C-alpha positions as CSV (number, residue, x, y, z in Angstrom):
1,X,-115.1,-173.8,-168.0
2,X,-118.2,-172.0,-166.7
3,X,-117.0,-168.7,-168.1
4,X,-116.4,-170.3,-171.5
5,X,-119.9,-171.9,-171.6
6,X,-121.5,-168.6,-170.6
7,X,-119.7,-166.7,-173.4
8,X,-120.5,-169.5,-175.9
9,X,-124.2,-169.3,-174.9
10,X,-124.2,-165.6,-175.5
11,X,-122.6,-165.9,-178.9
12,X,-125.0,-168.7,-180.0
13,X,-128.0,-166.8,-178.7
14,X,-127.0,-163.4,-180.2
15,X,-129.7,-162.3,-182.7
16,X,-128.8,-161.6,-186.3
17,X,-129.4,-157.8,-186.5
18,X,-128.4,-157.4,-190.2
19,X,-132.0,-157.9,-191.4
20,X,-133.1,-155.2,-188.9
21,X,-130.4,-152.8,-190.0
22,X,-131.5,-153.3,-193.7
23,X,-135.2,-152.9,-192.7
24,X,-134.5,-149.6,-190.9
25,X,-132.4,-148.4,-193.9
26,X,-135.3,-149.1,-196.2
27,X,-137.8,-147.3,-193.9
28,X,-135.5,-144.3,-193.6
29,X,-135.3,-143.9,-197.4
30,X,-139.1,-144.4,-197.7
31,X,-139.9,-141.8,-195.0
32,X,-137.7,-139.2,-196.8
33,X,-139.6,-140.0,-200.0
34,X,-142.9,-139.6,-198.3
35,X,-143.8,-143.3,-198.4
36,X,-144.9,-145.5,-195.5
37,X,-145.6,-149.0,-196.9
38,X,-142.7,-150.7,-195.3
39,X,-143.2,-148.8,-192.0
40,X,-146.8,-149.9,-191.8
41,X,-146.0,-153.5,-192.7
42,X,-143.6,-153.6,-189.8
43,X,-145.5,-151.5,-187.2
44,X,-146.4,-153.6,-184.2
45,X,-150.0,-155.0,-184.4
46,X,-150.9,-153.2,-181.2
47,X,-150.1,-149.8,-182.7
48,X,-152.0,-150.7,-185.9
49,X,-155.0,-151.6,-183.7
50,X,-154.7,-148.3,-181.9
51,X,-155.0,-146.5,-185.2
52,X,-158.1,-148.5,-186.1
53,X,-156.7,-151.5,-188.1
54,X,-154.5,-152.1,-191.1
55,X,-156.9,-150.5,-193.7
56,X,-157.3,-147.3,-191.6
57,X,-153.5,-147.2,-190.9
58,X,-152.8,-147.3,-194.6
59,X,-155.2,-144.4,-195.2
60,X,-154.3,-142.3,-192.2
61,X,-150.6,-142.6,-191.6
62,X,-149.4,-141.2,-195.0
63,X,-151.7,-138.2,-194.4
64,X,-150.3,-137.7,-190.9
65,X,-146.7,-137.9,-192.1
66,X,-147.5,-135.5,-195.0
67,X,-149.1,-133.1,-192.5
68,X,-146.0,-133.2,-190.3
69,X,-143.7,-132.5,-193.3
70,X,-146.1,-129.7,-194.5
71,X,-146.1,-128.1,-191.0
72,X,-142.3,-128.1,-191.0
73,X,-142.2,-126.5,-194.4
74,X,-144.7,-123.8,-193.4
75,X,-142.2,-122.8,-190.7
76,X,-139.6,-122.4,-193.3
77,X,-137.8,-125.7,-192.9
78,X,-137.4,-128.8,-195.0
79,X,-136.8,-132.4,-193.8
80,X,-133.3,-133.2,-195.0
81,X,-132.3,-136.3,-193.2
82,X,-133.7,-139.3,-191.4
83,X,-131.0,-141.6,-190.0
84,X,-131.2,-144.8,-188.0
85,X,-128.2,-145.5,-185.7
86,X,-126.7,-148.8,-184.7
87,X,-128.8,-151.1,-182.5
88,X,-128.4,-150.7,-178.8
89,X,-129.9,-152.1,-175.6
90,X,-130.2,-155.5,-177.3
91,X,-132.1,-157.9,-175.0
92,X,-133.5,-161.4,-175.5
93,X,-135.9,-162.7,-172.9
94,X,-138.2,-165.7,-173.1
95,X,-139.5,-165.9,-176.7
96,X,-138.7,-162.3,-177.6
97,X,-135.8,-160.1,-178.6
98,X,-136.0,-156.3,-178.0
99,X,-133.7,-153.8,-179.6
100,X,-133.5,-150.0,-179.3
101,X,-132.6,-148.1,-182.4
102,X,-131.6,-144.4,-182.1
103,X,-133.1,-142.2,-184.8
104,X,-132.2,-138.7,-185.9
105,X,-134.4,-136.4,-188.0
106,X,-133.0,-133.2,-189.4
107,X,-134.9,-130.2,-190.8
108,X,-133.0,-127.2,-192.3
109,X,-134.0,-123.8,-193.3
110,X,-132.7,-120.3,-193.8
111,X,-132.8,-119.6,-190.1
112,X,-130.9,-122.7,-189.0
113,X,-131.3,-126.4,-188.4
114,X,-133.5,-128.5,-186.1
115,X,-132.3,-131.9,-185.0
116,X,-134.7,-134.3,-183.3
117,X,-133.4,-137.5,-181.7
118,X,-135.6,-140.3,-180.7
119,X,-135.7,-144.1,-180.5
120,X,-137.6,-147.0,-182.2
121,X,-138.2,-150.2,-180.3
122,X,-137.8,-153.3,-182.5
123,X,-139.4,-156.5,-181.3
124,X,-138.9,-160.0,-182.8
125,X,-140.4,-163.3,-181.7
126,X,-137.8,-166.1,-181.6
127,X,-137.9,-168.2,-184.7
128,X,-139.8,-165.6,-186.7
129,X,-138.0,-163.4,-189.3
130,X,-140.2,-160.4,-189.0
131,X,-139.3,-157.4,-186.8
132,X,-142.2,-155.2,-185.6
133,X,-141.6,-151.6,-184.5
134,X,-142.8,-149.1,-181.9
135,X,-141.7,-145.5,-182.3
136,X,-141.1,-144.3,-178.8
137,X,-143.2,-141.1,-179.1
138,X,-145.9,-142.9,-177.2
139,X,-145.7,-142.7,-173.4
140,X,-143.8,-145.6,-171.8
141,X,-146.8,-146.9,-169.7
142,X,-148.9,-147.1,-172.8
143,X,-146.2,-149.0,-174.8
144,X,-145.8,-151.4,-171.8
145,X,-149.5,-152.0,-171.7
146,X,-149.5,-152.8,-175.5
147,X,-146.4,-154.9,-175.2
148,X,-146.7,-157.0,-172.0
149,X,-143.8,-159.2,-173.0
150,X,-141.4,-156.2,-172.6
151,X,-139.2,-156.9,-169.5
152,X,-140.1,-154.6,-166.6
153,X,-136.5,-153.6,-166.2
154,X,-135.9,-152.9,-169.9
155,X,-134.0,-149.5,-170.0
156,X,-136.2,-146.8,-171.4
157,X,-134.3,-144.0,-173.2
158,X,-135.0,-140.5,-171.9
159,X,-137.0,-138.2,-174.2
160,X,-134.9,-135.5,-175.8
161,X,-136.3,-132.2,-176.9
162,X,-135.4,-131.1,-180.5
163,X,-132.3,-129.0,-180.7
164,X,-132.1,-125.8,-182.8
165,X,-128.9,-124.5,-184.2
166,X,-129.2,-121.0,-185.8
167,X,-127.1,-120.2,-188.9
């Protein structure tokens, strides 16, 4: 009986991740189109504050992304794919749900292909529909300071260097 009630509690408490999947699909399509509106709208407020506020984020982030794309193009590559994988490391604690989403960015050129794998941390307060996001390019201690509700033992994914495959 205890096993049954434990399993039932886990099923009842499981977060609905379909809206998060759809959000990340939208963001991936917008990033490839050079747009950041949805990404900014769902970036965690602590990150927006770090950039200097919503207005500055809306002015600066598109320029930063365009500069990244331009730098890749100057090296003879073009961004060809940005994919978000299935949610992993799903954890609910207190009033919060935390989810890691693996991301893959691919750039191709005449010399070969670069693949960069990373993660995005999605955070949702229980009872609220909005997910907010942290791209895990920031150092872990800094993210943990900005997000004190993140459990201390939440598994942090190792950083992976980009992989180059020559043609």
